[in-house]
N, C-alpha and C positions, 0 to 999 in steps of 0.2 A: 385662320389658324385653328380656332376652337372647333369649327365644323369638320375640318379635315381630320383632326386628331380624334374626335369622337367617332367619326365614321370608320376610321381605320381600326380604332380600339375595339369597336363592336365586331368588325370583320375578323380580327385576330381572335377574339374571344369565341366566336362561332367556329373558327378553324380548329381551335384546340378543344372543341366540344365543351367549353365552359369549365374545363378542368384546371387544376393548379398549374401555373407556369412560372418559370424563372425569368424575370424581366431585367434587361439592361438597356441603357439609353446612351447614345453617342451623338454629340452635337458637333458637326463640321461645317455649320452654316454661320452666317453673320448675326443670327439671333443671339440675344444675350442669355445669361444664366437664368434670369427670371422667367423668360418665355419657355426655355427648355424645361424648367421645373414645372410650369403649368401643363405642358404637354405630358410630362411624366405622371402628373397627378391624374390626368384623364385615363391613361392606361392602367394605373394602379386601381382606379375605381372600377374598371371592367374586368381585370384579370386577378385571379386568386393567387396569392404568393405561394411559392413552393421551393423546396430545396433541390439537391442534386437528384438526377434521374428522371425528372419531369421534362416536359417540353420546354425548350429554351426559346425566348423571344428577344431578339435584338432589334431595337429601334434606332435608326440613323436619321438625323435631321440634316438635310443638305439643301443645296440650291443650285439654280442655273440662272441665266440672265433675266428670265421672266417669271420664274416660279420658285417657291420654297417646296421642298419635297420631304415627305415622310416615307421611309422605306422600312418595312417590317420583314425580318428574316425569321422564319419559324423552323426550328430544328427539332425533329422527333426521331431519335435513333439515326438511321441513315437517310431519312427523308428531309428534304429542304424545300420550303415553300416561301415565296416572296410575294408581298402585297405592297402596293404603293398608293398614296394619296398626295394631292398637291393643292396649293392655293396661290393666287397671284401675288407677286412681290408688292404690287401697289397697295393691296389690302393689308399686307403685313408689315410695311415699312415703318409705320408708327410704332408697332409693338417692338420692332427690333431697334428703334431709335435711330435709324439711318435714313436720311432723306425726308421729304415731306410726305405726309400721309395723303392718300387719295381723298379728295374732298367730295362731299355729297351735296348735290343741289336738289332741293325739293320743288316739284312743280305741282300746282294745284289745279284741279278740274272740278267745276261745279256739277254736282249730281242732282240736287233737288233743294228747293226752298219752300217754306210755308210759314204761316203764322204760329201754328202749334209747335211746341218743343219737339224736336227730332231727337230720338235716343240713339239710333244707329241706322246705317244703311249698308247695303251689300249688293254687288253685281251678281246676276244670275243669268249668264249667257247674254242675250240681247235685252234682258229686262233688268230693272232696278227694283229692289225690295227695300221699303222704308218702314222703320218701326217708330211709332210714337206712343203716347200714353193711352190712346183709344183704339188704334187700328194698326194692322199691318197692310201696307199699300204696295201693290204691284203696278209698275209703270213700264209699258212697252210702247214706244212711239207715242202716239196720241191716245192710246188705250189706258184707262185707269180702272183698277179694281181694288176694292178695300174689303178687309175682313175685320169685324169688330172684335176687340178684346174685352171679354166680360169682366166687370169690376167686382171681384169677390170681397175686397176690403179696400179702405181708403189708401191711396198712394201716399208715400212720404212726400214732404214738400220738395226736396231736392231729388227728383226721380231720376233713376238711371236704368238703362236697359242694354241688352246685348243681343245681337242678331247673328246667326250662323246659317249659311246656305250650303247645301251639299247636293249637287245635281238639281233635281226638281223638288227637293224637300227642304224645309227650313225649320229652325228652332229659335225661339225667342225667350230670353230670360228677363223677368222683371222681379222686383222684390216680392218674395212669397208666391210667385206665379211662374209656371212653365207652360209655354205654348209650343205646339208642333203643328206643322201644316204642310200642304202640298201646293206647288205652283202649277202643276200639270197633272192630269189632263183637265182638272177642274180646280180652281183656286179655292182652298178651304183651310180652316184652322180649328184646332181644339185646344182649350186651355184648362188648366186645373191648378188648384192650390198646391204648392210644392216648395220644399226647402232644398231641392237638389242643387248641388254645386254648379256654378257657372263655368263655362269654358272661357278662361281669361287669356290663354296663349296656347301655342302648339304643345299638346299633351299635358296641359296644366289646368287643374280645377281648383276653385276656391268657393267657399260658402259665403253668400252675401248676408250681411247683418240686417235682419228685419225686426222692427223698423230701423231705418238708417240709410246711409249712402256709401258704405264702405264694406270691405271684406274682413271677415273674422281672421284672427291670427293663426291661420292654418292654410297650407297650400299643398296640394297633391300633384306631384310631378312624375311623369313617366319618361324615362326610368328614374327611380330614386325614392318613390314613396311619399309619405306624408311628413311635412316638416312644420314645426311650430315657429311662427314669426309674429312680430307685433302687427296689430291691425293695419291695413293699408287701403289706399284708394285705387291703386293701379300697380301692375307688375309687368315686367318684360324680360325675356331671356336676353342675356348679354354675354356672348362668348360661351365660356364654360359655367357662368354663374347667372345671377339675376339682379335686376334693379327693382326695388320696391319703394313706391312713394307712400310713406307712412302717414297716418292720420295726425301725427305730431308736426307735420309740415316739412319733414326731412326725407329726402330720397337717399336710400342706402344701397351700396353695392354688396352683394353676397357672393361668396365663392361657390364652387360646385358642391362643397360639403356643407353649405348653408352657414358659414361663418361670416360675420360682418367684416368686409375688407376696407370699407371707407364710406364717405358720404359724398353726394353730388350736390353741392350747394347751388349750382346754376340751374337745377331742374325744379319744375313746379310739381303739381299734384297729378298730372297726367303723363304717363309714359307708355310707349309701345315699341315693339321690335319691328324691324323692316329689313327684308332681304334686298341688297343692292348688288349691281354688277361688280362692285369692288369689296364685297364682303358684308356681313351682317352689321347693322347699326341699331342704336336705340335712338328714338326721337322723343322729345319731351317738350312740354310747354315750359315757359319761363315763370318764375315766381311773380305773380301779379295779382291785383285785386279784381273783383268781379266787374268793376266798372272801368277797367283799363283795357286798351287794345292788347291782344295776345299775340304770341308768336310760337312757332314750332322750330326747334333746332335739332339737327342730327348730332349724335355723340358717338365716339368710339370708346369702348371700355377696355382698358389694358392695365394689368397690375393693380386692380382694385380702384382705379381712378377713372373718372369720366372726363374725356377731353373733347371739346367741340370739334366736329369733323365736317364743317360746312356752315354756310351762312344761314341765319335764322330767316324763316318764311313768315312775313308779317300778315296779320289779319285785321279787319276793321272792327272786330268785336272780341268778346271773350269766348274761349273754347270751352264748351260744356261736355264734350265727349271726344275721346281719342282711342281708337281701337285698331289693332293690327289686322291686316288683310294679306299677309304673306309678303309679296313683292310690292305692296303698297300699304297705305293706311287710310282710315276714314276719320275725318275730323268734322265735328259739328260746331258751328260758330253762331253765336247770337249777336246780331248787328247792334251796336250801341246806339245808332241813330234811329233805325226803323223798328227794332225789337223783333224782327223776323229771324227765323232759324234757317241755316243753310248747311247742307252736308257736302263736303268736298272729298275727292279722292286725292291723296298725296302720293305721287310717284317719284322715285329717286333717279338721278342721273349722276354719273361719276366723272371726275376730272381732277386736275391738279390745281 
């Protein structure tokens, strides 16, 4: 629902050339008033209010047996323009309160394991890129290549890192250090001291506290700009809002306007967003100690509340990192028996 509303609202804003428009919303679907109001807030955030004489935008929320529909009618003088977005009923049934929500099953696939702590891992075509405290490693079949990360200053005890791959280029963020490199035609890396913000989610940047293992109380989201929030360990977009796992041990739900909507007591300190065939979900670790087996569970965020949306995926150790990878996520686990680290890809499947 949130993605369809956001896409249509941006399309309407572009159609009226981002000029003021008079907005009205009509709900003829089985969605409740709360969901209709959430859709309205998305359009209000994209469209500038106006009085008589400006473009008129009428949004109708309707449905058919398989989908919910958003229909935008734009009237400018004698001109009429219609735009439509939709989303599956299965993904929206929990938000509307009718029927059972589509459940998400997480399937894990081992990517890599080693004795040294793994910070992150990412697929790059037929290759795997692995980030640890000392190297960036490229694995392709039986081929192994590593590029050392120069140590400009001592790493914090609880080291964290983030890896992003785009085509044949990659970026690695570590506390106070930024590395950029190439996978082809020659594997190379260059690192420098830097306090540049980390990419923590789609279109979202945050500054890592150095020294430390958390993000400072500021997040820069596109669109929307910079917002002041309490310090946090992890963040994930959730529908029209966000989930932030705070350093005080509480995971909080934020609205699109960055107002606190509620808390998610069932979530631990690692959260990530994941795109599934039945809509966006947030996955999170459970509250547990460092010497307890961990688990990752999918959640659906509606009305400021986090509701489990599938069975928890159990692991044999503690999760030390959880990062979004679009339609999948990367989890790093430290085995409690062997002490070895393993990176897994978590892929979603949908059902009832």
